[in-house]
Structure formats: C-alpha cells, structure tokens
KESE-507511 format. One line per 2 residues: number of its first residue (from 0); for each residue x, y, z of N, C-alpha, C, O, CB. Coordinates in steps of 0.05 Angstrom, whole numbers, plus 5000, padded with zeros to 4 digits. Glycine has a CB too. Layout:
BEGIN
NUM	X:Y:Z:X:Y:Z:X:Y:Z:X:Y:Z:X:Y:Z | ...
# end
This chain:
BEGIN
0	1772:6880:3273:1802:6895:3261:1821:6888:3284:1830:6865:3281:1802:6934:3255 | 1826:6896:3299:1837:6890:3332:1855:6855:3322:1878:6849:3316:1799:6885:3365
2	1830:6841:3323:1841:6831:3317:1865:6810:3301:1880:6792:3306:1834:6836:3322 | 1856:6830:3274:1881:6820:3260:1898:6830:3268:1916:6814:3273:1885:6822:3234
4	1907:6861:3275:1927:6879:3272:1939:6863:3292:1958:6855:3278:1924:6912:3275 | 1943:6850:3317:1946:6832:3335:1961:6804:3316:1982:6792:3322:1915:6827:3350
6	1949:6801:3300:1947:6769:3278:1966:6779:3263:1987:6765:3263:1915:6757:3255 | 1968:6809:3245:1986:6809:3235:2020:6816:3233:2036:6807:3216:1975:6814:3226
8	2027:6838:3261:2042:6835:3264:2056:6815:3286:2076:6817:3300:2043:6852:3263 | 2037:6794:3283:2053:6782:3302:2060:6754:3283:2076:6738:3293:2036:6778:3334
10	2050:6749:3258:2057:6749:3231:2081:6754:3211:2091:6740:3193:2044:6760:3225 | 2086:6773:3219:2099:6796:3197:2131:6776:3224:2146:6759:3215:2084:6849:3198
12	2132:6784:3249:2144:6777:3267:2158:6745:3260:2182:6743:3255:2125:6781:3290 | 2146:6729:3261:2150:6697:3250:2167:6697:3215:2187:6686:3207:2110:6680:3246
14	2150:6715:3203:2170:6718:3181:2184:6718:3175:2193:6705:3156:2173:6725:3173 | 2198:6742:3194:2224:6766:3191:2233:6762:3212:2250:6780:3211:2219:6798:3188
16	2238:6750:3238:2251:6764:3260:2252:6797:3271:2264:6801:3292:2274:6758:3256 | 2239:6818:3255:2253:6834:3253:2239:6863:3263:2226:6875:3246:2262:6832:3227
18	2239:6873:3284:2228:6902:3289:2224:6919:3273:2201:6929:3274:2241:6916:3303 | 2240:6927:3255:2235:6942:3224:2223:6932:3214:2206:6947:3204:2250:6947:3206
20	2221:6903:3206:2187:6893:3192:2168:6909:3207:2152:6926:3199:2176:6856:3197 | 2173:6902:3226:2142:6892:3235:2126:6941:3249:2103:6949:3255:2151:6851:3282
22	2152:6954:3248:2141:6973:3242:2135:6988:3217:2120:7008:3214:2151:6983:3254 | 2153:6969:3190:2135:6977:3165:2114:6970:3150:2106:6979:3128:2144:6978:3150
24	2103:6945:3170:2086:6943:3161:2061:6945:3177:2039:6934:3173:2090:6925:3151 | 2067:6961:3195:2050:6984:3206:2042:7015:3194:2020:7023:3186:2062:6988:3228
26	2065:7027:3197:2069:7047:3175:2060:7048:3136:2058:7064:3118:2098:7048:3178 | 2058:7021:3140:2050:7030:3114:2008:7006:3103:1995:6998:3084:2090:7017:3089
28	2009:7009:3130:1983:7001:3136:1968:7029:3142:1946:7033:3133:1982:6980:3161 | 1978:7041:3153:1961:7078:3158:1975:7094:3157:1969:7113:3171:1947:7088:3184
30	2006:7097:3138:2011:7131:3114:1983:7129:3090:1981:7147:3073:2052:7128:3085 | 1968:7112:3091:1951:7118:3069:1930:7140:3083:1931:7162:3073:1936:7089:3055
32	1917:7139:3097:1912:7164:3112:1909:7189:3124:1890:7203:3133:1911:7165:3116 | 1941:7190:3121:1956:7217:3111:1941:7218:3085:1918:7225:3081:1992:7217:3108
34	1951:7212:3075:1943:7224:3037:1910:7217:3026:1902:7229:3006:1967:7201:3008 | 1893:7201:3037:1878:7187:3029:1850:7203:3049:1829:7203:3036:1888:7156:3031
36	1849:7212:3070:1838:7217:3080:1815:7247:3067:1794:7238:3058:1854:7213:3100 | 1815:7255:3067:1816:7290:3052:1794:7277:3034:1770:7276:3037:1852:7308:3031
38	1816:7265:3009:1790:7257:2992:1771:7236:3003:1749:7242:2994:1799:7246:2967 | 1769:7222:3013:1752:7209:3032:1732:7213:3038:1713:7198:3040:1757:7207:3050
40	1735:7246:3045:1710:7271:3055:1700:7274:3031:1676:7280:3032:1718:7303:3069 | 1709:7272:3011:1700:7282:2986:1681:7270:2962:1668:7279:2943:1720:7287:2976
42	1689:7240:2976:1688:7216:2966:1644:7220:2978:1622:7217:2967:1718:7186:2984 | 1656:7231:3008:1634:7227:3012:1605:7240:3006:1582:7233:3002:1638:7224:3030
44	1621:7267:3007:1595:7287:2991:1584:7288:2964:1563:7298:2954:1602:7313:2990 | 1613:7267:2949:1606:7259:2919:1581:7242:2919:1558:7245:2911:1631:7243:2905
46	1602:7214:2935:1577:7198:2919:1560:7182:2949:1564:7186:2973:1595:7166:2889 | 1543:7163:2936:1524:7160:2963:1538:7151:2984:1560:7143:2977:1500:7140:2961
48	1534:7148:3011:1547:7143:3031:1550:7110:3038:1569:7101:3051:1534:7159:3051 | 1525:7089:3026:1510:7069:3044:1535:7053:3020:1552:7036:3026:1466:7063:3045
50	1530:7066:2993:1543:7043:2961:1576:7049:2969:1593:7037:2956:1532:7060:2914 | 1584:7066:2989:1607:7068:2993:1627:7047:3005:1647:7034:3000:1606:7087:3003
52	1606:7052:3027:1620:7035:3052:1605:7013:3045:1589:7005:3061:1617:7045:3087 | 1607:7003:3024:1596:6970:3021:1619:6965:3005:1636:6948:3011:1563:6960:3003
54	1618:6982:2983:1654:6977:2964:1684:6973:2997:1701:6956:3002:1665:7028:2935 | 1677:6995:3010:1713:6990:3030:1699:6965:3044:1713:6946:3037:1729:7025:3062
56	1687:6958:3053:1676:6948:3067:1687:6916:3055:1705:6902:3065:1648:6960:3067 | 1671:6909:3030:1683:6889:3016:1703:6884:3010:1703:6862:2999:1677:6886:3002
58	1731:6898:3010:1758:6901:2999:1761:6890:3031:1765:6867:3039:1772:6934:2984 | 1757:6917:3048:1775:6900:3069:1769:6872:3075:1784:6860:3090:1776:6912:3095
60	1746:6861:3065:1738:6834:3081:1758:6820:3073:1770:6804:3088:1711:6818:3076 | 1766:6825:3037:1777:6814:3021:1792:6815:3032:1793:6797:3048:1778:6819:3002
62	1819:6837:3031:1840:6836:3043:1851:6816:3060:1872:6804:3056:1840:6852:3051 | 1822:6812:3098:1817:6799:3105:1823:6778:3099:1847:6772:3103:1805:6803:3108
64	1803:6753:3085:1808:6736:3072:1828:6720:3046:1828:6697:3038:1793:6740:3071 | 1842:6742:3040:1858:6731:3037:1895:6741:3033:1912:6739:3016:1844:6720:3022
66	1893:6750:3055:1909:6743:3088:1921:6722:3093:1941:6711:3086:1893:6741:3110 | 1887:6717:3119:1887:6699:3129:1875:6661:3131:1870:6644:3147:1883:6712:3141
68	1875:6666:3093:1884:6635:3074:1904:6634:3056:1906:6613:3043:1862:6624:3056 | 1922:6656:3050:1950:6641:3054:1964:6633:3083:1980:6616:3090:1968:6659:3042
70	1950:6651:3095:1966:6642:3116:1968:6623:3140:1987:6617:3154:1968:6657:3123 | 1937:6614:3140:1925:6579:3137:1947:6570:3117:1970:6571:3127:1886:6572:3119
72	1946:6565:3097:1961:6540:3068:1990:6542:3077:2007:6526:3069:1957:6554:3025 | 1999:6571:3102:2030:6568:3099:2046:6571:3067:2064:6559:3055:2036:6538:3112
74	2026:6599:3063:2040:6597:3033:2042:6637:3031:2049:6654:3014:2012:6576:3001 | 2033:6634:3058:2039:6668:3067:2070:6684:3058:2088:6672:3067:2040:6668:3106
76	2074:6695:3050:2099:6718:3040:2095:6741:3052:2074:6754:3050:2102:6726:3009 | 2128:6751:3071:2124:6788:3082:2108:6791:3057:2084:6790:3057:2159:6815:3086
78	2125:6796:3029:2109:6816:3017:2079:6817:3010:2073:6838:2999:2120:6820:2998 | 2061:6799:3015:2031:6788:3014:2017:6810:3040:2001:6828:3035:2029:6746:3023
80	2030:6804:3068:2024:6823:3098:2032:6861:3081:2019:6882:3082:2059:6810:3136 | 2051:6856:3071:2058:6883:3064:2037:6900:3043:2032:6924:3044:2086:6882:3052
82	2025:6877:3021:2006:6893:2998:1986:6883:3006:1972:6882:2986:2009:6891:2966 | 1972:6871:3026:1958:6870:3030:1953:6892:3065:1931:6903:3066:1957:6844:3022
84	1964:6895:3078:1957:6907:3090:1957:6951:3075:1947:6972:3082:1974:6893:3115 | 1977:6942:3048:1971:6988:3042:1952:6981:3033:1937:7001:3037:1990:7015:3017
86	1934:6958:3016:1907:6968:3008:1883:6955:3038:1860:6948:3033:1898:6951:2970 | 1889:6955:3053:1867:6949:3082:1873:6984:3090:1859:7002:3098:1883:6915:3114
88	1891:6983:3085:1907:7021:3094:1886:7037:3065:1863:7044:3063:1964:7025:3084 | 1894:7037:3058:1858:7053:3033:1839:7052:3039:1825:7069:3048:1847:7044:3006
90	1830:7019:3031:1804:7016:3042:1792:7038:3071:1772:7053:3072:1805:6983:3050 | 1809:7034:3087:1800:7043:3120:1800:7075:3110:1778:7085:3111:1828:7034:3152
92	1822:7094:3100:1827:7130:3095:1805:7126:3086:1790:7136:3102:1853:7149:3075 | 1791:7114:3066:1771:7129:3048:1738:7123:3063:1720:7140:3062:1775:7113:3012
94	1734:7091:3080:1718:7080:3096:1718:7109:3132:1697:7118:3139:1734:7040:3101 | 1729:7112:3138:1734:7122:3149:1708:7163:3149:1686:7169:3158:1764:7115:3140
96	1732:7178:3134:1714:7201:3133:1677:7189:3130:1657:7189:3144:1727:7220:3103 | 1683:7180:3105:1646:7154:3103:1643:7158:3121:1640:7182:3127:1640:7117:3098
98	1640:7138:3144:1625:7138:3161:1620:7146:3169:1596:7146:3173:1623:7132:3170 | 1639:7167:3185:1634:7193:3206:1611:7212:3193:1592:7219:3206:1664:7214:3211
100	1614:7218:3173:1583:7231:3158:1560:7217:3161:1538:7224:3170:1583:7231:3126 | 1571:7193:3151:1540:7162:3147:1529:7174:3174:1510:7189:3179:1551:7112:3150
102	1543:7165:3185:1536:7163:3229:1506:7181:3223:1483:7174:3219:1570:7192:3263 | 1525:7214:3224:1523:7239:3234:1488:7237:3212:1468:7235:3226:1557:7267:3226
104	1484:7238:3190:1459:7229:3175:1443:7212:3191:1424:7216:3207:1465:7214:3149 | 1453:7195:3185:1440:7164:3205:1426:7175:3221:1401:7173:3218:1460:7143:3224
106	1432:7185:3235:1421:7182:3262:1412:7215:3263:1413:7225:3286:1447:7170:3288 | 1405:7230:3246:1404:7264:3261:1409:7275:3293:1411:7266:3316:1372:7274:3257
108	1411:7306:3276:1425:7322:3305:1418:7322:3323:1422:7343:3336:1429:7346:3307 | 1407:7308:3333:1390:7309:3356:1400:7276:3371:1392:7270:3394:1353:7314:3345
110	1417:7258:3355:1425:7230:3364:1456:7236:3365:1474:7224:3377:1416:7204:3343 | 1457:7252:3354:1485:7240:3338:1503:7247:3371:1518:7228:3375:1501:7264:3299
112	1503:7263:3387:1520:7257:3418:1527:7235:3418:1551:7229:3418:1505:7258:3445 | 1500:7213:3419:1496:7194:3433:1505:7177:3411:1515:7156:3420:1469:7192:3447
114	1506:7177:3388:1518:7168:3364:1549:7156:3369:1561:7134:3371:1518:7193:3344 | 1557:7187:3370:1586:7181:3378:1605:7168:3399:1628:7161:3394:1594:7199:3378
116	1593:7167:3421:1584:7165:3447:1583:7136:3449:1597:7126:3467:1558:7180:3454 | 1568:7117:3431:1564:7089:3419:1599:7084:3401:1615:7068:3411:1529:7092:3391
118	1604:7095:3383:1622:7085:3370:1638:7092:3387:1649:7070:3388:1626:7090:3345 | 1653:7107:3408:1680:7108:3421:1678:7093:3435:1700:7086:3443:1690:7127:3432
120	1653:7078:3449:1644:7063:3466:1663:7040:3455:1686:7032:3460:1612:7060:3466 | 1645:7033:3441:1644:6994:3424:1675:6994:3408:1686:6973:3399:1607:6987:3387
122	1692:7030:3407:1727:7025:3383:1730:7015:3418:1726:6994:3430:1758:7065:3360 | 1733:7027:3421:1743:7014:3455:1746:6983:3468:1764:6968:3477:1722:7025:3475
124	1707:6980:3465:1714:6955:3464:1725:6919:3454:1732:6896:3461:1705:6958:3468 | 1717:6943:3427:1738:6928:3417:1776:6933:3426:1788:6913:3434:1732:6935:3386
126	1791:6955:3425:1809:6954:3434:1811:6938:3449:1832:6925:3445:1815:6969:3441 | 1798:6930:3465:1808:6916:3491:1796:6887:3481:1816:6873:3481:1794:6929:3524
128	1779:6876:3475:1771:6852:3462:1783:6841:3444:1788:6816:3444:1752:6854:3453 | 1789:6857:3425:1810:6845:3398:1827:6821:3402:1827:6797:3401:1832:6867:3389
130	1841:6842:3408:1876:6829:3424:1878:6805:3433:1891:6785:3425:1888:6843:3453 | 1859:6809:3453:1859:6787:3487:1847:6763:3455:1869:6762:3444:1823:6800:3531
132	1828:6746:3438:1823:6731:3425:1850:6729:3397:1868:6714:3388:1793:6737:3421 | 1840:6750:3394:1865:6742:3379:1906:6727:3395:1924:6711:3391:1868:6774:3363
134	1897:6747:3413:1916:6714:3424:1914:6693:3431:1930:6675:3425:1928:6712:3439 | 1887:6690:3453:1889:6659:3443:1869:6646:3415:1857:6625:3411:1880:6641:3470
136	1875:6673:3399:1867:6648:3364:1890:6635:3365:1888:6610:3366:1865:6664:3324 | 1923:6653:3367:1951:6644:3364:1949:6630:3384:1926:6629:3392:1973:6663:3364
138	1957:6623:3391:1964:6600:3424:1952:6575:3401:1968:6564:3386:1935:6607:3470 | 1922:6567:3400:1908:6548:3395:1915:6543:3369:1915:6519:3363:1883:6550:3400
140	1923:6565:3347:1911:6549:3317:1932:6573:3295:1931:6574:3271:1861:6553:3311 | 1945:6588:3310:1962:6615:3289:1942:6639:3283:1918:6643:3290:1973:6602:3252
142	1960:6652:3267:1952:6662:3260:1929:6673:3245:1918:6694:3250:1963:6660:3260 | 1922:6651:3221:1909:6648:3197:1871:6662:3203:1859:6679:3190:1913:6611:3189
144	1860:6638:3235:1838:6645:3241:1837:6671:3246:1814:6680:3244:1828:6632:3258 | 1857:6689:3254:1846:6716:3270:1839:6741:3243:1831:6764:3246:1876:6729:3296
146	1846:6727:3220:1843:6743:3194:1813:6729:3183:1793:6738:3171:1873:6737:3170 | 1818:6709:3192:1795:6693:3165:1767:6702:3184:1745:6699:3174:1798:6643:3160
148	1769:6715:3214:1753:6717:3226:1747:6759:3228:1723:6762:3234:1762:6696:3250 | 1757:6776:3225:1761:6796:3218:1749:6798:3181:1737:6820:3178:1790:6800:3227
150	1748:6787:3161:1746:6777:3147:1708:6776:3138:1696:6786:3119:1762:6757:3155 | 1697:6756:3168:1676:6751:3168:1670:6777:3188:1653:6771:3203:1670:6722:3175
152	1673:6787:3189:1658:6807:3212:1651:6817:3191:1628:6814:3186:1673:6828:3237 | 1662:6826:3178:1662:6863:3136:1639:6845:3129:1623:6857:3115:1703:6865:3091
154	1629:6812:3136:1610:6810:3117:1580:6803:3138:1561:6789:3132:1622:6786:3093 | 1586:6818:3162:1559:6821:3185:1551:6863:3173:1529:6873:3171:1577:6815:3238
156	1574:6877:3167:1583:6904:3166:1563:6913:3128:1551:6932:3119:1629:6903:3167 | 1570:6887:3121:1565:6893:3086:1524:6896:3086:1508:6911:3075:1582:6854:3060
158	1522:6860:3112:1495:6850:3111:1481:6871:3118:1461:6874:3105:1488:6827:3128 | 1486:6887:3136:1471:6908:3151:1468:6935:3148:1457:6948:3166:1477:6908:3172
160	1480:6948:3120:1485:6972:3100:1478:6955:3082:1460:6968:3073:1514:6987:3096 | 1477:6925:3062:1446:6927:3050:1426:6931:3062:1411:6948:3052:1438:6909:3039
162	1417:6918:3084:1382:6918:3073:1371:6947:3092:1347:6948:3098:1359:6879:3086 | 1389:6971:3102:1385:6988:3107:1370:6999:3070:1376:6989:3049:1409:6999:3125
164	1356:7016:3074:1329:7034:3052:1368:7051:3033:1384:7063:3047:1293:7075:3083 | 1370:7046:3004:1385:7060:3000:1362:7087:2983:1372:7108:2975:1410:7044:2987
# end
C-alpha cells in the first residue's frame, strides 16, 4: 500500500502540477476514516469478519488495478485518481477496525501483545521499503506498475483469508 501511496501522489503531481490537488487527493483517501471507522466497528460486530476482510481486500485490490491499468494505458485523468482514492479510503475505513478485531480473535488473548507488535513492525517495514520500491518503479517504468503491484498484493491477503476455516 505504501508503494501505491507514493505512486498516487506522483501521478497527481504529473497530471496537475499542483500541491493543492495533491493535498486534495490525500484528503479524499483519508476522509472516509473520519466518518466510517465507527461503522466499520459495527460491521465487525455484526458480520463474519473473515468475509468482510475478503470483501474489503477485493475492493482495495480492484481499485488499485483499475488506476494502474489507466495509468499504464495513458488514459488516466485527475478525476479517476480522486474517485479511486476515495473508494480505497472507504474500503480501508471499514477494513481497519474489522482487521483489528479479527486479529484479536485469531490469536487469542495470550498472544495478542505479540500479534500487535508484529503488526506494528510489519507496518513500519512497509513504510520504509514501500516508498523506496515505488521510487525505483516510477523511475524505471512510470506510476502504473506501483498500482499493479499493490493490486496483486491484495490477492495474497484474499488467498490467505480464503484458506482459513470460516
């Protein structure tokens, strides 16, 4: 996901040459978290968490693949990036609280501290490696492959969730 964040920012700057547009797309991506995170928690309480996570990951992967395809084909426009960033924000706002409660159920109380620590380490490694990888990809191939790689990464998560006993 960090690979996509850098590519998304770069793509917006390429399309608009505007820092205001860059701030706007970032706001669109994170705005849903303000308004939908509580609903995400309610969804976690009411529905099968594994199925919800599969759905949110399918959505996130699909949005990444769409913008990647548009970028590679040269048919991407500013409104595409805005819309897909907002839709990804909606999926993420629902995914985050469901994932947190799913992890707590999955590992049990005695291993929860270790699971939280591993999740934090994983997040920070991604935050370190993702932008560097995206920079290399953008330099060599443009922004499209960064989106496609992120889209493909969702397939791994969907596959793992699908293999779990429901």
